N, C-alpha and C positions, 0 to 999 in steps of 0.2 A: 415220182420226182424225176427219174431218169428220162422217161418219155417226154415230160414237159421240157426238160433241158434240151433234149435233142430237137424237139419241135422248134424251140426258140432259136437254136443255132442254125437250122436249115431253113428258117423262114426267109422269104425274099426281102431284100432291102427296100426301105421306103423309096418312093419315087424321087423325093427331094434329096436323097443321098447318093443316087446312082451316078449322077453326072459330076459329082464333086471330085476335084483332084486333091491328092494328099498335100497338106500344107508343108511348106519348106520351113525347116527349123533353122533360123538364122544363127542360133547359138553356136552350132557346129561350124558354120562359116567363119564366125569370129574366132573360134578356137584355132582353126587351120591357119588363118591369117596371122594370128599371134605366134604360132609355132614357126612359121616361115620367117617372120621378122626376127624372132629370137635366134634362129639358126644363122641368118645372115649377120646378125649383130656379133655373135660369138666367133664365127668363122672369119668375118672380115673379108679382105681382098684375097686371101689365100685359099678361099673355097674352090675346090676343084683341082688344085695343083697336085701333081704326083711326086713332088720333091720331098725327100726325107730331111727332117731338120733335127737339131739337137741343141738344147740350151745348156750353156757351159758358163762358168765364172769368167770374169774378165782376165784373170791371171792365166787360166788355161788357154783362153783365146790368144794371149800374147805368146804362149809357148808354141802353139800351132804355127803362128806366123814366123817365129824365130827358127822353127825347124823346116821352113820352106814349104808348108802344106797349102798355103793360100794361093788360090788362082785369081780371085777377085774379091775385093772388099767393098761392101755397100753399107753406108751408115745413114741413119735417119735421126735428124736433130729433134724432130717433133716428139718421137717416141723415146729418144735417148738410148737406142740400140744400134748394134752393128752386126752385119751378117758376113761371114767369111765362107765363100764358096770353095770347096776342096778340089784340089787337082785330082783327075781320075786315077793316077797311079798311087795316090795316097788315101784313097777312100777306105780301103780295108784297114789302114793304120788308125784312122779316126773312128770309124763306125763299126769295125770288126765284121763287116759284111761286104759282099761284092756289089758290083754295079747293078746286077739283076735285082737285088733287093732294095737298094737305096735310090735307084734312078741315076740319070746322067748328071744332074746338077744338085747334089746334096750340099747342105750348108750347116754351119754351127752359128748360133746366135748368142750374143752376150750383151749385157748392159754396160755402157761406157760411163766413166766418171764425168767427162766433159769432152766436147769436140776438139778443144785445143790440145789436150793431152793425147787424144787419138791421132791428131795430125803429127805431133812430134814423134810418137812411137812409129807410125807408118813411114815417115820420112827417114828416120834412123835405120829402119829395116831395109828400105830401098837403097840407102847408101851402103849398107853392109852386104847387099845382094841377096838377102833372104826372101825378099818379096819383089817380084818383077812386074807385077800388075799395077793397076791404078786404084786409088781410093776415090770413090764417087759418093756424092750425097744426093738423096732424093727425098721428096716429101712422101709421107705415108699415103697409101692408097685408100683414103677415107672419104672419097667423093660421095659414095652411096650413103655412108653414115651421116655425113653433113646434111645431105638432102633429107634423110630420114628424120634427124633430130629437128630440122627446120619445119618439117611437115607434121611431126608427131603431135604437137598441141592442136593443130587443125583437125587431125584425124580423131583425136579424143573428143573435140567439140561436136564433130559430125556424128560420131558414134552415140554420144549422149543424146543428141537431138533425135536421132532415129529411134533410140530407146524410148524417149518420151512420147514421140508422135505415134509410135506403134502401140504404146501402152503394154509392152511385153510383160509376161510373168505376173498374172493376177493370182498367183498361188501363195507365196509366202515371203517372209522377209520384208524389206522396205517396199518391194513391189506389190505387196498385198494391199497397199493403199490405192492401187489403181493409177490411172493416168493423173498426172498432176493438174491437168486442166479440168478434171472432174471433182476437184476438192470442194467446189461450191455446189455440187449436186446433192440432192436429198438422199439420206441414208434410210429412208423409211422402208419397212418390209411390207410388201404387198401380199395380202391374203385374199384369195378368190376361190370360189367353188370349183372343185376339180383340179386345183393346183397341188403341187407337192407339199407346200406348207399350209395346206388347208387346216383350219382350226377344228379339232375334234371335241371341243368343249361346247356344251349347249346349256340352256337355262335349267335343264334337269340336273346338271352337275352343281348348280349353285343353290345350296340349301339356305333357308332363312332369307333375310333381307327382302321381304315380300314387297315393301313399298319401293325400294330401289329397283327391283326387277321389273315392277310394273311400269316405272317411268322409262327405263331403257327399252323394254318391250314395245312401248308406244312409239319410240323412235324407229325401231326396226319395222314396225307395222306401217308407219308413215312412208318409209322408203319402198316398202313392197306395194302399198296401195295408197298413193298420195291423193287420188281423186276423192276418196272417202272423206278427207279432211278439207280439201280445197273447195269442194262444192258448197261448203258453208262459209267460205271466206277466210278460213284459217290459213296460217302460214307455218311452214316447217320451222321448228326451233333451230337456230344457228349453232348452238353449242350447249353442252351439258357438262358440268363439273362434278366429278365424284369426290366427295370429301369424307374423310374418316380416319380413325387411328390406323397404324400399320397392322397388316395382317387380317383386315376385316373383309377382304375379297374385292377390292376395287379393280385390280388388274384381272381377276377372274371374271368379273362381270363384263369387262371389255372383251375378253376372249370368248365369252358366251355370245356377245353381240356379233363378233366376227364369225362364229360358227352358225348363228341363226340367220344372219342377213344374207340376202341373195345379191348383194352389191359389193364392189371392191372395198377392201378395208386396209387402210394404211396405218401401220403401227410403228412408233418410234419413241425414244426417250427424250426428255427435255435436254439432257446433257449432250445429245447428238448434234444439237445446233451450235454448241459452243466449241470454238476452235481457237488456236493461238493466232491464226491469221485474221487480220482485221477485215471485217465485211463478209466473212465466210458464213456466219450464222444467218445474217439477213438474206444472203444468196440462197442458202438451203431452204429457208422459209418460202421464198418466192418459187423455187423449183418444186417444193412439195405441193403448194397450192396449184401450180401449173399442171402437174401430173393429175391432181385430184379433179380439176376442172375438165380435163380431157376424158376422165373416166366417170364423171358424174352421171347419176347419183352415186355417192360413195360416202364413206365415213373415215375421218382422220382421228386416230387415237394418240394422244401425247401423254405418256406416263411420266410422273414426277415433274409436272410442269413448273413447279417452284424453282427448278434449276435455271429457268430462263424467264419466268414471270414474276420474279421478286420485285417488290416495290422499288421504283426508281429513286435514286438518292437525291436528297435536297442539299447535300453538302457540296459546295463548289470545289472543295479541295480534292474530291474523289474523281474529278474529271467529267467533262460533259460528253466525251466521245467514247464512252465505255462500250466495249464489244457486246456485252450482255444487254445493255440498254438499247443499242441499235437493233439487236435481234428482236427485243421485245417490241420496239416501235414498228418494225416490219410486220411482226405477228399481229399487232393491233390493226394495222392498215389492211392486211389481207383478210382478217376476220370480219371487219365492218368498215371498209374504206369506200373510196369513190366507185370502185368496180363492184361487180356482182359475183356472188359465189352460189348461184342457184344449184341446189341439189347436193351441196357439200355440208356435212354436219361434223362438228368438232366435238370429240369426247376427250376429256382430260381427267387426270387423277392426281391427287395430292393429299398429304396429311398435314400440310402447313398452309391452310387457306388464309390464315391471319396475316401472312407476310406477302400475299400476292398483291400486285398493283391494282388499285381501285378501278382504273380504266379497263382492266382485263375482265373484271367481274360485273361490269354494268350490263344491263339488258341490251340485246342486240349483238353481243359477243357470246357471253355465256348466259343464256336466258334462264337456265335452271341450275340450281345447286342441289345435287342429290346426296343426301347424307347417308353414309354407310357406317352405322354405329356398331359397337360391340354387340354380339348376339345375346338376347335374353334367354330365359330358361328353356322355353319351347323351341327357340331357334337353335340353341346349342344341341338340343336333342336331335333336331333334323340334321345338323351338321355332323353329329356323331354317326348317324345312320348312313350318310354319304361316305364317310371315311372308313366305316367298318365293312363296306362291301367287299374289298379284296382281302380282308383278314379272316382267318379261321377262328371264330370266336366261340366261346362256350355257349351252349343253347340256353343256359340259365342266366346269362348275363343280363343285368338290369340297366338298360340305357338311361332310364330316368335317374338312377343313382349317379351315373357318370355325369349327366348334365348338371346335377346339383353339386357335385364335387368340384366343378370347374367354373366357379363364378368369376366373371371378368376376363375369361379366356376368349381370345379371338379365334377365327377360323383356322389360322395358321397354327396357333397354339394347340387346338384340338387335333389337328392333323399330326402334330408332333407327339401328342400324348398317345395316339393310336399306334404310331410307328414305334415309340419307345416301349409300349406295352408288348408289342409283338417281339421286339428284341429281347426283352426280359424273359418272356415265355420261352423263346428259342434257347436262351442261355441256360435255362433250367431244364431243357429237354422235354417240354410239354408238347402235347399234340394239338392243343388249342389255347387260345388266349382267354383267361378267366378274369373274374372281378379283382382278385388279389394283384394280378399283373397290372391292371389299369390303375388301381390305387397306389401301387408302388411307382408307377410312371408319373402320376401326379405329384407324389412326394419328391421324386427325383427332379422334376422340372421346377417345382416351386421352391423346395428347400435345398436342392443340390444333392450331390453324391454323398451317400452315407459313409462317414469316417469310422471305419471299423478298427483302425489302428490307433486312434487318438486315446491317450491314456489320461485319466482324471483321478484325482484323489477322492476319498470318501467325502471330505469336506466340500470340495468343489461340486461333486455330484449332488450332495444334499442342498447346497445353495441354489443350484440350477433347478432342482425339484421344487424348492420353496418358491422360486421365482415363477416358474410355469404354473404351479398350483395357484399362485396369486392371481394370474390372468384368468384361469379357469373359474375360480371361486367368484370373482366379481362379475365376469361376463354371464355366469349362470344366474346371478341374483339381481341383475339389472334388467329392466323391462326392454330397453331399446338397444342393448348390447347385442352383438351378433351371436347367434346360437353356436355352441361349441360342437365340434365334431370329434376331435381327438387331441391329446396332448402327449408330447414325447420329449425325452431328454437325451435321445440318441443324436449325436452331433451330425449335422448335414451341412456341407459347404462351409461357410464361415460362422454359422449359427451353432451354438452349443445345445440349444433346445428350441422347440417351436410348439405353438398351439394353432391348430387348424379350426377355422370358423366357417360358418355358412352365412355370408352376408345377405341381407335382404336387398332385393333388387328394386330400389326405390327410384321414382322419377324425381321427387324432391325430398330434401332432408331437412328436418326441423332442428332447432337449436338444442332441444332436449335430447334428441338422438345423437347429435355430435358430442354433447357433454358426456353421455353415458359411454360412448365409444372411447372418449379420452380418459375417462375414469378407469375403464377396463385395461387400457394400454398402460396406465401408470400402476396397475396392481402388482406387477412384478417387482418394481423398485420398492413399493410400499411394503411388500411381504419381506424383502431382504432386510429392510431397516427394522421392522417389528420383531422378526423371529430369529435374526442372526446378530443383530446389534451393530451391523455395519452395512455399507453399500458397496457395490462392485461395478466393474465396467460392463457387465453383461446387459445393462439397460440402455446402452448408447443408442441402439436403433429405435427403441421405444421413445426415448426422449427426443430424437430427431423428428419422428413422426408427429409427436404431440406438439412440438414447437411450430412446425409448419402448419399444422391444423389450426392452432390458436391464432397465428398471424393471419391465416386465410379468413377465419371467422370474424376477426376484428377489423382488418384493413380492407377486405374485399366484400364481405357479406353484411357488414353493418350490424353484427350481433353483440355489440358491446353496450353497457349501460352508459358509459361516458362518451362514446362515439357512436350514437345510434344512427342507423339509416344513412351511413356514409360509405362510399366505395372509392378507394384510391387506386383501383386497377388502371394501369396505363398500357394501352395496346400499341402505342407508337414505338416502332422499333428503333428509330433514330433519335429518341429523346434520352438525354443523359441526366436529366434532373428528376428528382422525386416529385410527385404531384402534391406534396404537403410540406409544411414548414418543419423546422427543427423542433419546435414546441409540440407539434402534433406527433412527430416521430417519438419523442420522449413519452408522450401520453400513450401511444400504441404499445411501447415497451412495458410500461407500467400495467396496462390492462392485460397483456399477455402473461406477465408474471402473476398477476392476481388470479386470472382464470385457471392457470395450471396449478397454483398453490391450493385453490379451493377444491379442485378435483383430486389432488393428491391427499388432502386431509379427508376428503370423502371416502377415498379408497382405503385409507388406514382405519377409519371408523368402521367401515363395512367388514374389513378383515378381522377386526377385534370382535365384532358380533358373531362372525362365522369361524371363530378361531379353531374350535374342535374339528369342524368339517374340513377346514383348510389343512390342518395337521394330518388328518387321516388321508386326505387326497395326496399330500406330499409323500407320506410313507408308502402308499400304494404305488406312486410313481417311481420311487426309489427301488421298490421291489420288482416292478414289471417293466419299467422304462417307457412303456406305451400304455395309455389308458384311453378309453373311449367315452362317449356321451353316456352310455349305460352305467358305467362306473360312477360318474359324477351324479347321475340321477339317483343311484343307490345310496349315495351319501347325503345329498341335499334334498332329495325328493324331486318330483316332477316340476318342471318350470310352469308357473301359472300363465305364462304368456306364450302364445303360438305365433311364430313368424309368418310373414306373408308367403314366403317360399313354401313353408310346410303346409299352409292352407291351400296353395295351388295344387300340390300333389297329394295332400290328404294322408300323409304318412310320416313316420318318425324320421329324424335326420339321417340315421344310419341303420337301416333295417338288417341287422346282423344278430345272430344268436349269441348267447353268452359263451357257448363252446367255441364258436369261431373267434370271438374276441380273445379268449384265453389262449387259443392256438396261435393266433397272430402275435400276441404279446410274448409268448414263450419263444417263438421264432426270432423275434427282434432281440430278445435278451440273449439268446444263444449266439446271434451274430455279433 
């Protein structure tokens, strides 16, 4: 390391730096000028004089005159002061020093009450013979200060103008905004091969999303070898829109494109176009496309484009000269206007494609909409393998189990699980991250932090156990209900208990499947009413989910007997009216009540049939606090139905031994 540092220090300077002169820092020039002006301001016209002065009260000044010490009196009406120059023979009487220390013309200075009183006093002393000199008045020597204060505003304007024109201080504070004349310049970050901000992400770092990767890879390949496509008469797509839920990897795909492409890559956010100054957004759009045309072929990536691409308002009260709308209009013009943008491809990402303006989504602007959905089982497994690379994992870790334990998780959620598992393992002083750490991380993310200090009575604990056992009993005995993984009554977050399931990853869902899930969700409230004789507030979350599901089935999916094959879903953001009448709204409410009541009665009937098994499950839950699928299978027997997820992997939902389950339950109880 030392030899390398010495080599770099002794290396000859580049040729382009040899002839450069050091830049003058005008900040110090301004500081020196300010110091000089301040010195002149405070010293005034007396700067440089060797006379010694002394400020005294007006009464003491009168005593000196009465004693005959005054040689000359000079008054200033503007300042309201008087100066008495002392006779040489009386200098020591006044200053207690000799002429060598005070100078030849020392004086005392006092404030006068008024010029008239001073005239009367001096005249009386002249008549008495105490003062033989003359009283003179003079204007204060403020010529320089008058000139200074007249020119000071002009100097300030000149200084501000120089500051703006030079664009000084691009480092921090308000000057970090740069030159004010550059406010309309694009803030896009340019990524190029070999540059400092070169993207290190490639398609190898993007797991899953095979179809989305294939489409963006085709765009990169077109830019690298356009002749392959143009020979057949094809044209390069002008734009591609990445659509999907948050955390699915839309921005990561764009970073991979930047890392793979051999062309310039402009990256910015949709909010970078919006500014408080009118017309700035449109100016930045024009500047962005101007830079892109100069460096074509290239790619422009706009993240969260819904910030600027939201549908334009039809309401005249919202104004027709809205800044965001003018920015959108300019973007539409640049993407497919009268001019040509050959070699410029637009990539954009959003999770709110439903609110984008229709003119932005038409062919010729965004030719392709690439859907980046939540990863399925196999894709989650691939995502886990990517995020497990930098983590020291146990060699016996089952990645298939982790993929099955995280249904509905996005890529960002999986990355969070891996990081949380590593933190849990480090907290317990382990040398590697094992299966228990990952399961604890999933519980932590889904259910929240375990509340070890929450105190519950035996009655509350038993009520919660009966509630959770009701969920487990019904889900185990219904064909289309989600397979159970584990049940716990350990408080986590705001929940007093929870049941973990393994949802089937279906492409479509039937009415029977939804009704079975609704019945299993109502099992907790039904168990409370049957076996405790009262109901509690613990089922609020279950009732909320069931109500939303029932309204969705009836109002949107047409799964009602009295309202069949009707969908009242309205995608118009600016519509404030329901797309159905009051009579239909009342009918929807009646159907929702009927559907929930039927499934609630069904849950109570099934619980009465499995009463003994439910009570045994509740007692086991009170004893252990955590039970797994094996314990439920031991009570009710093996489920006659196999889920699609289990068929894909060909193994049980939770491949753990009974000893591991008992150890885990003992650890939870102790905590």
